N, C-alpha and C positions, 0 to 999 in steps of 0.2 A: 527708808526710802533712800535713794539717790538724787543726787544731785548734779546737775548740769556741770558744775568743775571738777569733779572729781576722780579723780586717774588719770586726767589731764596731765601735759609737761607744767603746767602753771600750778598744779596742786602738787605735784613733790619737791621733795628740796634735798640740798646737797650737802657732804660734809664739808666737801673741798669749798677754797678760796676763790674765787674770781679775779682775777689779776689781769689787768688790762693797760699795756703799755700805748701810748698815743706820739705818734710823731705826726707831721705837719700833712704831709700827702706830697701826694708826686701826678704827672701826669700818666693815662694807661701806656701809650705809646710818643718817640718824641715826633710827633706831627704837628700840623696846623688845628686843624681838629678836636684832637686831644689836648693840648696847648689851652686854646677859648676857653672850654667845658673847664677845664681846672681854676685858668683867672682868673675866669667869670666865679666861679666859688667861691675862690678865697677873696679877690675885692669887693665881693660885694658882702662881704662878714663886717658887718656895722663896728666891728670893735677893728679891723684891720685899716679900714678909709672911715674916720668920724667924719661924717660931714652927713649931711640931710640925702634921704635915701634918693631924691628924685635927682638930686647933684650927684649922689654916688654912681647911681641906674646912667643919667646920661654921662659921667666921664669914664666909668669902668666900662659898658658895655656899647658904648658908643665910640671909645677914644682907645684908651689901653689898651684892652683885648685884641684890637685889630691889630696898633701898631707894634705888639710887643710881642703877638702868637710867632711869626715867622723869627722873628732875632730869638726869640725863648725857643724854638722848636729845633732850630739849627745848631746853638748852647748843647741841646741835651743831648745832642745826634753826638755832640764831639765825646762826651762822657757816656755814654747809653754801651752794656753788655749784654752777651748770650741771655743773661738773667733781667736785663731789664736796669728801671733806673736804679743807680747805688745809692738811691735812699730808701727803697722798698729793699735791698738786696741786706744791705748792711743791717736793717731793720729787723729782716725776717732772722737772720742769722744770729743777732741778737738775742731775740722771746725766742728762739730754739735752746739755744746757751740756758738761757734763767728757768726757762722749762725746763728741762734735766735738771741744773739746778735745784730748783726747789724742788721735787719730786709732784709724788702722785698725789700730794693731800694739796694741790696747788692746778688751778687748770688756766695758764697763762695764754693772753692772744695779745695779736698786734691788731692795732685798729690806725685809722688815720682821719687828721681835723679834715680835711679836704682831699673828695676822691677814695678811691678805696682800697683797702676793704674802709667802710663806715665803720664810725662810732655806733649808729644805730644796728645795722644789722650784727655785729659783735658782741653790741651788749645784749641783743634779743637772743642770741646763739648761746649766751653765761646764761641766761636766765629759762631758757629751756631749756638745760641742760641740768638746772634745779640748782645752781648757786645760790644763797642766799646772804651773801657775805663779797663783799665788791672792794677791791683797791686799784684807783687810776691813778695811774703814774704820766702826767705827759711827759715827755724826752727832751726837757727842756728845762736846763740846769737854772736857769734865773729865769724871778718871775715876771710876766708883763700880761696886761690884759690883753693884748694882742696876740699871745702865745697860749700860755695856762689858761688865764680870763674865759677866751674863745673857747677854749678845751672845758668849760665849766659849765657854761652855754651850754654845747653842744647835749653835754651826760644830764645836764638838767632837763632839757628839752625830752630827749628818748625817755628819761624816768619818768617822765610826770605822764604816761601814756599808759602805766604801769600799777594795775590793783596792788601787786606787791611789789614796794619797793623794798630793794638789799637794804640788809647793815652795810654806811659808805665810809670812806676813806677817800679823801683825795688830797694828793700829794703836789702841792704849789709850786712848790723848791727844791732843790738841793743846793744851791750855790756853793756853799761852806762846806758840806761835808767833809770829814776825812778823809774818807777813802777817794771821794770824786775830787782832790785836791791833790792828794798819793797818786792815783792813777794820772792824770795828766803830767805833776813832774817825772814821773816814772819814765810816761813817752816822751819827755823831753831829755832824762838821763839817755836813754836809749839812743834815742839818735844821734849825740854827742858823743854815744861809744861808737857809734859807725863813722861819725862826720865832725870835721873842724868844728868847733863851737863859733857861730857869727859876732861880730859885734851887738848885736841888738836879738834881743827877745820880741818880736811882736807880735800882741796878743788882738786878737780882733775878732769881735763880736756885733752882730747884726746889729743895726743900726733899729731907732725908732725916731721919730716927730718928736721935737723937745717937745711940742702940748700936750705928747702922753705923761711926757714926766711931771711938767707942768699942773698936772688936773689931778696928783696925787700917785703914779705910776711908780713903781720901787725899782724899776728895772738897771738903771743906771748907779744908783748906790750900790746894787747886788751884782753888778756887773766890777764896779771899783772893785769891792770887794772881795770874787775871784780872785781877779788879779793879782792883789795886792798878797795872798794870802799863797797863790801861787807862787810869785818871787819872794815871799819867806822863803819857801819851803825847796826852792832851787838855791836860797842864799843869793841871790842877789844884789848887788847894788842899785840903786835910783837908777843911776844910768845906762843900765845894765840892759833896760828893760822899755817897753810902752804899749799904751791901752788905746786902743784906735777902733772907728766903728765904718763899717762895711756896708752896701747894697740899699743905699737910699731911694727913693722914687718920688718922684719931683720936685717942685719948686721950693717949698718951704723949708726951713732949717730944721734938720735930724741932729744927734746926737755928732759931737764933735771930742776930740779931732779925725776925720774923715781918711776913709785907710789910703782909698789909692792918691790921694793928696799929698798926705805924709810920705806914702813910699816914692813916690816922683822929687819931693824936696830932700831926701836923706842924702843920697851920693852927692848934692850937694854939699851938706855940710861935713860932709867925711864919715859917713856910715855906708861902707860899698860892701859890707853883707849882710844879713838876716836871716832869723830863722824863725818861721811863720805858725802861731797856732789858734785853734780860732776853738777859746775852752766853752763858746755859748752851743757849738752845736756837739749833740751824743753821736751824728753818724756821719760820713762823710756825702756828700750830695752837688747837686750844682753850685749853691753857694761858696762850699770850699772847694773841689777842683775843678770849677772850672774859672769860678769867681776872683780866689784867692791864687791857685795854683797856676791857674792860665793867666788873665788879663791883668790882673796886677803884677805877677811875675813881670811882664811888659813893661807896664809900668816902671819898674824899680831898674829892670836890665836897659833899658833903652833910656835913663834918664842917666846913667851911666855906673850903673851896682855891677858888683863883678863874682856875686854869690847869694841866690835865692836858696831857701831849702824851706817846704811844704813839713811839716809832721802831723801827720795821722790824726782823725777824730779819734775817739775811743771802741768807735764800731761794738765788737762782739769780740772786742780785747778780755782776758780773762780777769782783769784786774774793774772791766766794765761790769762785765756778769755778776763779779761779788759785790761792785756799788750798786746794781741794780736791785740783785736778791737779800741785800741787809735792809733796804730802804724797804722792802716789800716788810720784811720782817721786821721793822719800825715802825708799822703803820696797820699792822695785825687789828682788826675789830671785832668786835664778840660779837654773835650772832643776838 
C-alpha cells in the first residue's frame, strides 16, 4: 500500500543541518509605498509597540506610517546602493561567507523578521529540502523581546503548521561571546591604526522603552555587559568611553543617556573628538549609516566638535564570519 505522503518532499530527510540567520528587515525599495508596507508590518508587531491592538492600529496605520514614510524613504535613498539596502547587502554577504565556512553539511539561509525573504518562506524552503535539524540565530547580540523574542514568535508560528517539526536550537543572544567581544575590539584597534584615537569611544545601542526593562527584559543589562567587556578588552579607563542609546520613538521615556543629546552636550564639556561604534548592530543599516554617521555627526560638529569618526559594524568581515560559525557549532542539536 502506498500512502499519500510517501515520496513527497516532506517524507524525506537530509543529513544537513539547517541554519537560519535572521535580521530585522528592510523595505524593498526606498519609496513611500514600500516604506508604508514595511513600517506597518514592523510597528504592528505587539512585541514592538506594546499597546492594545486597536490603539496600535490607529497609532501605527493612522498616524506613524503616514507621517514617517516620506522621511524614511528619503533617508533610505541617501544610503541605497546599486545592490539595494545596506542591511540586505551586508546580511547576504555575511550569510554567503558563513555558508562557505561551514561547508556542505550545512544549509545556511537568510531571513528577515519583517519584509523579504520572510522567515516563513525560508523555513519552508529548508523543510522541503529535507532539513530536520534547525539552528535559528537572530543577528541581535543582545536579547530583547522586541527583537529576539519577536523572532521566536514568528518561528513558533511558522513551525506550528508543520506535521514534522525539526529538532531546534534557538540562539537568544551572544552579547558576551569572547569572539564577539574580540571582533569588536579588533575593529576599534584597526580604526585606531588608521586614525588618531579620539577623546571618547562612544558605544551606542538601539534604545527600547524603559517599560520593557521594568517588565523583565534583560536588554539593558546585556548592553551594559557588552560595553564593559569591550572597554576592558581595549584596556580603557572609565572616562575613556560612554554608553548611550539611539533611535527612540514617541514621547514615553526610553533607555538613557540618549545618543543625540549626549553628542550635543559633549563639546561644551571639553570633548572635541569621538569615535562612534554600534555594538548592538550586526550589519550596517539605516540606523548606523544615516542616523549615527549622518544625523548625529551633524549634532556633534554643529555643537563645536572637531573630529567625529564612525567605526563600521562587523558586517561580512572574517572575524564576524568566524563568530557566527562558532555560535552555530556550539548550538548543534542532535536529530
